[in-house]
N, C-alpha and C positions, 0 to 999 in steps of 0.2 A: 315085504314088498309094500311100497307106498302107493297111493292112488295115482301118482304121476308116472309110475313105472309101466303101467298097463292100462291105458284108457280104452275101455271097450264099450262102456255105456253110452247111449245117445238119448239125451233127455229132450230133444227137439219135440215140440208139440205137447209137452207135459207141463204140469204146474209145480212150482216150488212153493212150499208153505213154510214161512219163517217160524222157527221154534222160539218159545219164550227164552229170554236170556241171551239172545243173539249178540247183543253188545253194540250193534250199530243202529241208532235210532231211525235212520233213513229206511231201514228194512223191518222195523218193529211191526208185527202183525201183517206183514206183506204177503201177497200172493203174486208170484211172478210167472208169466207165461213165457216158456222157453222157445224162442224163435230159432235158435241154432245152437248146436253143441257138437263139438268135434275135438280131435286132439289139439287143434290150434286154439281152443278156448271156447267160451260160451257167451251168448247174448240173449237177454230176455227183457220183457217189459213188465213193470209193476202195474197190475190191473185194478187195484183197489184203493189208490190214493189220489183223489182228484186234486188238481192244482187250482185252488180257488181264485187265484189272481189272474187267470187267463181263461178265455172261452174259445171255442172253435170259431165263433163269429169274429173275435178279435184277430185271430190268425188269418182268416180269409180276408178280412178288411186290409190287413197289412200287406197282403199279396195281391190286392186289387181284384179279388174274386167276389162276385155278388153272392152273398150268403142268404138271400131272401128265400130260397127254395129248400134250405136245410131244415129238416124236420126231426132229425135224430142225431145222436153222437155230438151233442153240444158241449159236453164236458170235455176238458182236456186233463189228462192224468200226468202225474209225476212218474215218468217211465223208469227213472233211475238216475243215478248221480253222474253218469258219463254223457258228455256232449248235450248238456241241458237245453241248448238252443236249437237242437235238431229235432224235427218232428217225424213221427212214425204213425201209421195207421195199421192197427191189427184188425183183420177183417175176416169175414166168412170166405170160404174157398172158391165160391162161384165167380167172384170178380178177379180178373187177371189182365194185367197189362204185360205182355210178353217181355218188354224191355226193362221193366222195373219192379215187378211183383216177385217176391220170394215166397214160393209155395212151401209151407211148413209140412203140411199133410193134406189129406182130402178135405178136412173141415176148416183149416185155418191157413191164412196167408198174411204177409206183411208187405206193405208198400210205403216207401219213404220219399216219394216224389210228388211234385205239384199236380200231376195228371189225375191222381185219385181225388184230390181236393176239388178239382174242377168237375170231375164226374159226379162227385157227391153234391156239389152245388147245383148241378143240372138234373138231379134226380136219377142219375145213371150209375151211382156207386154201388158198393156191396150191400147186401141185405142187412148184415150186422157188422158193426165196426166200433172201434174204440181208438180215440186219438191220444197220443202221448208225446211228451217232450222229454228227451233224454232216454237213456237205457241203462240197464244193469249189465255189466260186463265182467267176465272172469278170464284171467290168463290161463294158459295150459296147465291143467291139473289143479287149479285153485278151487274150482267148484267141487271136484271130487274130494279134496281135502276137507272142505266145509261140510260135505255130506258125512264124511267119516267122523267129524267132530260133533255130529248131531245138530248142526245149525239149521238144517232144512229137512222137511219131509217131502215126498213127491207123490203125485197122483196123476192119473190121466186127466187131460183137459176136456171139458165139455162146454158147449156154447151156453148152456143155462147158467153156468157160473161165470164164465169169462165176460159175457155181454150183459149180465144182470144189471139192473138199475140199483140194486141193493149193495152199494159199494162196501158199506160197513158189515154186511153179512157174508161177503165172499170168503173171508178167512175161515169162518165157522163152517160154511158150506163145503169148502174144500176138505177141511178136517172130517166133516161128517161123511164125505165120500169114502174116506178111509176107515170110518167107524170109530173115530177118535173124538172123545169128549174134551173140549178145550180146558175144562176145569180140572182135568186129571193130568194135564201136561206139566212137566217140571222143567225148570230152567237148567237143571243139572242133567247131563247126559252120561251114559255109561256104555261100555262095550263088553261083549262077552267073548 
């Protein structure tokens, strides 16, 4: 039976940790927060690859939103290779706009509309947040196949990793959560 025959896992709210030797440089050493995972496919945001060519202030300026009150989440991340011009805010669960916020679990939500940017600019946004352009997407069964091929490890998401300022350390921190030493990882996978 292949992974596409029976999709029973739900990785929503989990972290995907890219294994060495993945083969796709866009995902090398990536940590992906999974926003949604169902039999219809999966969607996540890469949380450890800042996009140096753009800042949140730049985006707010383009949208004619006064950015002078923004005190955090000034970095914008490369969220993934799909729809690179579309913005997403991954944030703590206490912020909710009933019409546009997707609640992932009690700790995390995601909003992809202008209203959250306006709330953030007025100091009324979420306590913790991460801005991303683009997302990582998988067709039905694709992520399960990649997991079987040992392309990813998974672990529970925690705010201390997701919203950490240490972007370069998020991959190692996620591996440490599993008790895995990155120096011992091999690019070659096996199955028993």
